[in-house]
C-alpha positions, 0 to 999 in steps of 0.5 A: 566854107566859103561862098562865093557871088559865081556861087550864089549867081550861076546857081540861082540862074540855074534854079530858075531856069530849070523852074522855067523850063518845066513850065514850058514843058507843062504847058506843052503837055497839054497844048497851053499858050503861056501868051495868053493867060485869060485863055489858060485861067480860063481853061482850067478853072485858076485866077487870071492873075495867077497864070499871068504870073505865069505867062511872065516866068515863061516869057522873061527874057532875063531869068532872075527877072522871071523871079519878080513874078514867080507866085509862091507855093500855095498859087504853085500847089494850084496849078499843078492840081488844076492842070493835073485835072485838065489831063497833065501827064504826071511826069509833067507836073513831077518835074515841076515840083522837083524844080520848084524844090530845087529852087526852095533848098537854095533860096533856104540855104543860102539866104533863109527866105525868098524876100532876103534872097531876092535882096542878096541878088539885088545888093550883087546887081543882077536882080531888079524889083519890079515893085517899086515899093518894094525897090531895096533904095526906094526903101532905104531911102525911106529908112534912112529918112526916117533915122535922120531926119531930112529927105530930098525930092531932088537932088540936081548935078549940072555940070557945064563945059566949055574950051578955055582960053588961057593966055598962054595956049594951054589946052583948058577947059573951063566948068560951070557946077550948078547944083541943088536941092530940091524939096528940101524938108526936115523931118526933126528941128534940131537936124543940122545938115551939109547942104553942100560942099566942093573939092577938086582932086586930080586921080589921086586924090590931092588938091588942086590948089593952083586952081580956082572957083568962084561964085557963078552971080556976085554976091552981097553976103560973105556968108555962103557967096555960092548961094543963088538966091533968085533960085532958091525958094523964100523960106529958105533959111541961114546957110553957113559957108565954112572952109576946111581944109579939103574943101568948102562947106555950105551947113544948113541949122536947125528949124522947122519941120514938116511940107510948109518947112521945105525949100529949093536951095541952088548955088553955083560956081566958075572953075577955069582952066580945068586940065583938057589933056592928060597930064602926069597922076591925072588920067580921067576926067570927071565931075561928081554928085555927093548924095549926102540926105536921103534923096528921092531922085538924082537929075545929074546933066552935063551941058558940053560945047560942040568943041568939047568930045569925052570919050569912055564915058561913064558912070561909076557909083561909089559908096563910103561905107565906113560913114561921110563922103571921102577924099575921092582917093579911098573909091576904090573898086571893092566900094564902088557900087553894082548900080548901071545908070548909063547917061541919054543923050538930051534932045536938040541944041540948045539941049531940052533940059526942062524937066518937073523934077527942077522948078524952073530949070531952064531960066537957072541954066539960061543965067549961067549961059548969061554970065558966061556969055557962052552961046546956047546953040553951041551946046549938047546935053547928057543926063543921068537919073537914077532914083533913090540914089543912095546915101553917103555915096558918090555919083561919079562922070568920068572920060579918060582925056586925050594924048596931049 
């Protein structure tokens, strides 16, 4: 018999709620206050860490959050024995034992063990582990770093949008895109890696042939014209730009490993004349940050001119289970990952963008304002900050274009 996502989620939620209800009834039977775990520990001769966990289970606002604090079987047995000695009725302890047994049976049936059970719920997007070292995405970051031999401290994606000024009077938008890999580190000397890839597509994945992208700052280096050298590390190795049929790729060759060889790489480009209203086959505007190497933190900023309004802005995270970063045309619902990250309004105008995760970030953005002759005070900002974004994914900020 096939098990559906709904079966697991609904049954798990019901089982956890039954355990929480049994804890509440047990505490109530002896007049114990779950909001005072130290007093409960003193009164029943229990470890304070155990009673604190139970208080968090009882007080969790969301059932699945209680999993972060539900003790193991040994701790639960100690609690039941102590409450029996303290005068708790047998019925209350039996109800708790039955609820725990039902929960454990469900875990065994659906997952085999507790860790795999939590990992399953985490993969479905209904459970988030509070202990950062046990986060599935952090474990993936560490494991992928070891396997692929590279890692990045911060992936920066900044998109600045302002009204365009085409000669024919059509309504368009001009984009500045700043892409950075801060603290790029090799763990193996032979690793070659694609640092960046630039593409322009409509909703159906077709290349937007008539729209051209140019460097933000003119460069004398024909091999890597988009690289903003003044904001890159002095020890940044040579990067090669390779034109492909579906976009431009910046490739890093192998080289030294470790902290001393880590470097920052920042590139910038300008794209003018992008659609500001709906056209056939193009109902949405979007920008994306590709996560190619294992990455510790993503900083994804939208800096918008006050005249630019993005309706129904949403964050979508698409995975590429077949490997590689494919055309946006294959970003199907089936590949949409259950990762939620709402854009947060940045304070002030110009927006306060400084973060210790991106060295000289204010100066980088300031150079873009200067090159475009845009007034920073005309801007507002939105940010998505995501710890350990999954490797081989594309984080998309998408909005619905208005009617013409």
